[in-house]
C-alpha positions in Angstrom: 158.8 63.6 108.3 155.6 64.8 110.5 156.1 68.6 112.0 154.7 69.6 115.3 152.2 71.9 113.4 150.6 68.6 112.0 150.5 67.0 115.3 148.8 70.1 116.8 146.4 70.1 113.9 145.4 66.3 114.3 145.1 66.7 118.3 142.7 69.6 117.4 140.8 67.7 115.1 140.5 64.7 117.4 139.4 66.9 120.1 136.9 68.4 117.9 135.5 65.2 116.9 135.7 63.8 120.6 133.5 66.7 121.9 131.1 66.6 118.8 130.6 62.8 119.7 130.3 63.5 123.4 127.7 66.3 122.8 125.8 64.1 120.4 125.8 61.4 122.8 124.7 63.6 125.7 121.9 65.6 123.5 119.2 63.0 123.9 119.7 63.0 127.6 119.6 66.8 127.9 116.4 66.9 125.8 114.9 64.0 128.0 115.9 66.1 131.2 114.6 69.2 129.7 111.4 67.6 129.1 111.1 65.8 132.5 111.9 69.2 134.1 108.7 70.7 132.4 106.6 67.7 133.0 107.7 68.4 136.9 107.3 72.2 136.7 104.1 72.6 135.0 101.8 70.9 137.5 103.5 72.9 140.5 102.6 76.0 138.6 98.9 74.7 138.2 98.6 74.1 141.9 100.2 77.4 143.0 97.6 79.1 140.4 94.7 77.0 141.9 95.9 77.8 145.4 96.0 81.6 144.6 92.6 81.6 143.0 90.9 79.9 146.0 92.7 81.9 148.8 91.8 84.9 147.0 88.2 84.0 146.5 88.3 83.2 150.2 89.9 86.3 151.4 87.6 88.5 149.2 84.5 86.8 150.9 85.8 87.1 154.2 86.5 90.7 153.5 82.9 91.2 152.2 81.2 89.8 155.1 83.6 92.0 157.5 82.2 95.1 155.5 85.7 95.7 154.3 85.5 98.6 151.7 87.6 97.0 148.9 87.4 93.2 148.9 89.0 92.8 145.4 92.2 93.6 146.9 92.7 90.0 147.8 93.6 89.5 144.1 96.4 91.9 144.4 99.5 90.2 146.0 101.2 93.2 147.9 97.6 94.8 148.6 96.4 91.5 150.0 99.0 91.8 152.7 97.5 95.3 153.5 93.7 93.9 153.6 94.8 91.0 156.0 96.1 93.5 158.5 93.2 95.8 158.3 90.9 92.7 159.0 92.4 92.2 162.1 92.4 95.9 163.0 96.2 96.4 162.2 97.5 99.2 160.4 97.9 98.3 156.8 101.2 100.1 156.8 103.0 97.2 158.4 102.9 95.7 154.9 106.1 97.7 154.2 107.9 95.0 156.6 108.4 93.2 153.0 110.4 96.1 151.6 113.9 95.0 152.5 113.2 92.4 149.8 113.9 95.1 147.2 117.4 95.0 148.6 118.1 91.6 148.0 120.5 92.4 144.8 122.6 94.3 147.1 123.6 90.9 148.7 125.1 89.9 145.7 127.6 92.6 145.3 130.4 90.8 147.0 130.5 92.9 150.2 130.3 90.3 153.3 129.3 93.1 155.6 126.4 94.6 153.6 125.2 91.0 152.4 124.7 90.1 156.0 122.8 93.4 156.8 120.6 93.0 153.9 119.7 89.3 154.8 119.1 90.2 158.3 116.9 93.2 157.2 114.9 90.6 154.9 114.7 87.8 157.7 113.8 90.4 160.3 110.9 92.1 158.1 109.4 88.9 156.9 109.5 87.4 160.4 107.8 90.5 161.9 105.4 90.8 159.0 104.2 86.9 159.2 103.8 87.2 163.3 101.4 90.3 162.4 99.3 88.2 159.8 99.1 85.6 162.5 97.6 88.0 165.0 95.3 89.6 162.3 94.2 86.3 161.2 93.3 85.3 165.0 91.2 88.4 165.1 89.2 87.9 162.3 88.5 84.4 162.8 87.0 85.3 166.0 85.1 87.9 164.2 83.6 85.2 162.0 82.8 83.0 164.8 85.6 80.7 165.0 88.5 79.9 167.3 91.2 82.3 166.7 94.0 79.6 167.4 92.9 77.6 164.3 94.7 80.5 162.1 98.1 78.9 164.0 97.9 75.4 162.2 100.2 76.4 159.4 102.8 76.7 162.4 102.5 73.0 162.9 103.8 72.5 159.6 106.8 74.9 160.3 107.5 73.0 163.4 107.0 69.5 162.6 108.0 69.5 159.0 106.7 66.1 158.2 103.2 67.7 158.9 103.6 70.6 156.6 101.3 69.1 153.7 98.6 67.9 156.3 98.7 71.4 158.1 98.6 73.2 154.9 95.6 71.4 153.9 93.8 71.9 157.0 94.3 75.5 157.1 92.9 75.8 153.4 89.7 73.9 154.6 89.4 76.1 157.9 89.9 79.3 155.7 86.9 78.0 153.3 84.3 77.6 156.4 85.8 80.9 157.9 85.0 82.4 154.2 81.6 80.8 153.6 80.0 79.6 156.7 79.3 81.5 159.8 80.8 80.0 162.8 79.4 79.3 166.2 82.5 78.3 168.2 82.6 81.8 169.7 80.5 84.8 169.8 80.8 86.7 166.6 82.3 90.0 167.0 80.9 92.8 165.0 83.7 94.6 163.0 81.7 97.9 163.6 80.2 99.8 166.5 76.4 99.2 167.0 73.8 101.9 166.5 73.4 102.1 170.2 77.0 102.6 171.1 77.3 105.4 168.5 74.3 107.2 169.6 74.1 106.6 173.7 71.1 107.7 175.3 71.3 109.1 178.8 69.2 107.6 181.3 67.2 110.1 183.2 
């Protein structure tokens, strides 16, 4: 006579063998999925690294030509934001509008009111900083002899999503021209006052 204990034992063995069989069948698929994920991630990381290197060189060259004291700050993420603001004659301290990002972990504590408050701070600070960066880039584009509105080209991609890649590429090309070629679209503005303005002479 088969006891209940033996039945449960048989079911347990069957369950274990079933799970083992299912896992063994899924393992090649899981391995393949992991491989494909790395195949997709690595090119993205390479592209992002290339973009960072290119834009760092470009902003460093722009800063150098505008007589910025420490153009190498273009390579440091947080410091680059401060430098971009200063190139457009804006206070570097506005870069701390990004600081609410440090509060993001609080949004996962389960308190709805706190989560909403933190998200509003993050969104508000990010939007404000982005607007200031566009204003600053408009200004230093003009300092380099280019139309300031060219700095707004990425907004086309934000409004019209299907043009985002094209707008991004166009901005990168324009940024290269601003960095390495003096523009003639508008009269280049000197970032420092001329000697005649520093030492005005009175006419007699």
